[in-house]
C-alpha positions in Angstrom: 117.9 102.6 120.0 117.0 106.3 119.9 119.1 109.1 118.3 120.3 110.6 121.8 121.8 107.1 122.7 123.3 106.6 119.5 125.0 109.7 119.8 126.4 108.9 123.3 127.6 105.5 121.8 129.2 107.2 118.9 131.2 109.4 121.7 132.5 106.3 123.2 133.6 105.0 120.1 135.4 108.1 118.8 137.4 108.5 122.2 139.8 105.7 121.7 140.2 106.5 117.9 140.8 110.1 118.8 143.6 109.0 121.3 145.3 106.9 118.9 145.4 109.7 116.2 146.6 112.3 118.8 149.4 110.2 120.1 151.0 110.1 116.7 153.7 112.7 116.3 152.3 114.0 113.0 150.4 117.3 112.1 148.1 115.6 109.9 147.3 112.7 112.5 146.8 115.5 115.5 144.5 117.5 112.9 142.5 114.4 112.5 142.5 113.9 116.3 141.4 117.4 116.9 138.5 117.1 114.4 137.4 113.8 116.1 137.4 115.5 119.4 135.1 118.4 118.1 132.8 115.9 116.5 132.5 114.2 119.9 132.0 117.3 121.9 129.3 118.4 119.5 127.5 114.9 119.9 127.4 115.7 123.5 125.5 118.9 122.6 123.4 117.0 120.3 122.2 114.2 122.4 121.1 116.6 125.1 119.2 118.7 122.6 117.3 115.7 121.1 116.8 114.2 124.3 115.2 117.4 125.6 113.3 118.3 122.6 111.6 115.0 121.8 111.5 114.2 125.6 113.4 111.1 125.1 114.7 110.5 128.6 116.0 107.1 129.2 117.8 105.4 132.3 120.6 104.3 129.8 121.0 107.9 128.5 121.4 109.2 132.1 123.9 106.7 133.0 126.0 106.5 129.7 125.8 110.1 128.6 127.9 111.4 131.6 130.3 108.3 131.3 130.9 108.9 127.6 132.0 112.3 128.7 134.4 110.9 131.2 136.0 108.6 128.6 136.4 111.2 126.1 137.9 113.8 128.6 140.0 111.2 130.4 141.5 109.8 126.9 142.5 113.6 126.3 144.0 114.0 129.5 146.0 110.7 129.6 147.4 111.8 126.3 148.5 115.0 127.7 150.4 113.3 130.3 152.0 111.0 127.8 153.0 113.8 125.7 154.3 115.8 128.7 152.1 118.7 128.1 150.5 118.7 131.8 151.5 117.6 135.2 150.1 114.2 136.0 148.6 115.3 139.6 145.7 117.3 138.6 144.9 114.9 135.7 144.9 111.9 138.5 142.5 113.8 140.7 140.1 114.5 137.8 140.1 111.0 136.3 140.0 109.5 140.0 136.8 111.9 140.7 135.2 110.8 137.4 135.6 107.1 137.8 134.6 107.4 141.8 131.3 109.0 140.7 130.9 106.5 137.9 131.2 103.8 140.8 128.7 105.8 142.7 126.1 105.9 139.7 126.6 102.1 139.3 125.7 101.8 143.0 122.8 103.8 142.7 121.6 102.0 139.4 122.0 98.7 141.2 119.5 100.1 143.9 117.2 101.4 141.3 118.3 104.9 141.5 119.3 107.1 138.6 121.8 109.8 139.5 121.1 112.7 137.1 123.9 115.1 136.3 123.4 118.4 138.4 123.4 121.9 136.8 127.2 122.1 138.4 128.2 119.0 137.0 127.1 120.0 133.4 129.2 123.4 134.1 132.2 121.1 135.0 132.0 118.9 131.8 131.6 122.2 129.6 134.7 123.5 131.5 136.5 120.2 131.0 135.6 120.0 127.2 136.4 123.6 126.6 139.9 123.5 128.1 140.7 120.2 126.4 139.7 121.5 123.2 141.9 124.7 123.5 145.0 122.6 124.7 144.4 120.2 121.8 144.0 123.2 119.2 147.2 124.5 120.7 149.2 121.6 120.2 147.9 120.9 116.8 149.0 124.6 115.7 152.2 124.2 117.2 152.9 120.6 115.6 151.7 122.2 112.2 153.8 125.2 112.3 156.8 123.0 113.4 155.9 120.7 110.4 156.1 123.6 108.0 158.9 125.2 109.5 157.0 128.3 109.9 158.5 131.8 111.0 155.4 132.0 112.9 156.3 129.3 115.4 158.2 131.9 117.7 155.0 134.1 117.8 152.7 131.1 119.0 155.3 129.7 121.3 154.8 130.7 125.1 155.3 129.1 128.4 152.5 126.7 127.8 153.4 124.6 130.8 152.4 127.1 133.5 149.2 127.9 131.7 148.0 124.3 130.9 148.9 123.4 134.4 146.8 126.2 135.8 143.8 125.5 133.6 144.2 121.7 134.8 144.3 122.7 138.3 141.3 124.9 138.0 139.4 122.2 136.2 140.5 119.7 139.1 139.2 122.1 141.7 135.7 122.4 139.9 135.7 118.7 139.4 136.5 117.6 142.9 133.8 119.9 143.9 131.1 118.3 142.0 132.3 114.9 143.2 132.0 116.3 147.0 128.6 117.7 146.0 127.5 114.1 144.7 129.0 112.4 147.5 127.2 114.3 150.2 123.7 114.0 148.4 124.1 110.2 148.2 126.2 109.7 151.2 123.2 107.3 152.6 124.3 104.9 149.7 128.0 105.2 150.4 127.4 104.6 153.9 125.8 101.2 153.3 128.8 100.1 151.4 131.3 101.0 154.1 129.2 99.1 156.8 
């Protein structure tokens, strides 16, 4: 197995471990979770870099790399709902789109077609990872300030619910748009299933 595919598999393995640590109400566990998320996000950059630099483009990589991103982001978003940091609706739309497009990719693979991520889909993934990373960092910071009973807690406390949900809705709109784009491009395959 080549290096980019190993990095993709590593990201899939990290996702549930990250989720486990993040859901524990402990500053140190959330710090570990944040570190795992950063490592996983960096593997996304690294596998793409290696694949392009050395021309290692495989059907496995084209299918599994976007799936690994979906698993990682979905794990974080579901954790945010569980901890009541964000509203469920935009997360449901994001996760629903992600797995609907995964279904489309499976259908395409069955027909011998590999659906490569579009440029806009890569922007969507970057947006998702960035927003999730910022929210994770904030939650970890607040947990740490509470743990140490820091006087800085009031400085960093703000109406996170509004801003986090705004970020989630922005992400949901971009995510749904890319889903619509894929659906239009590959509607001929969807139509055959609906018949």
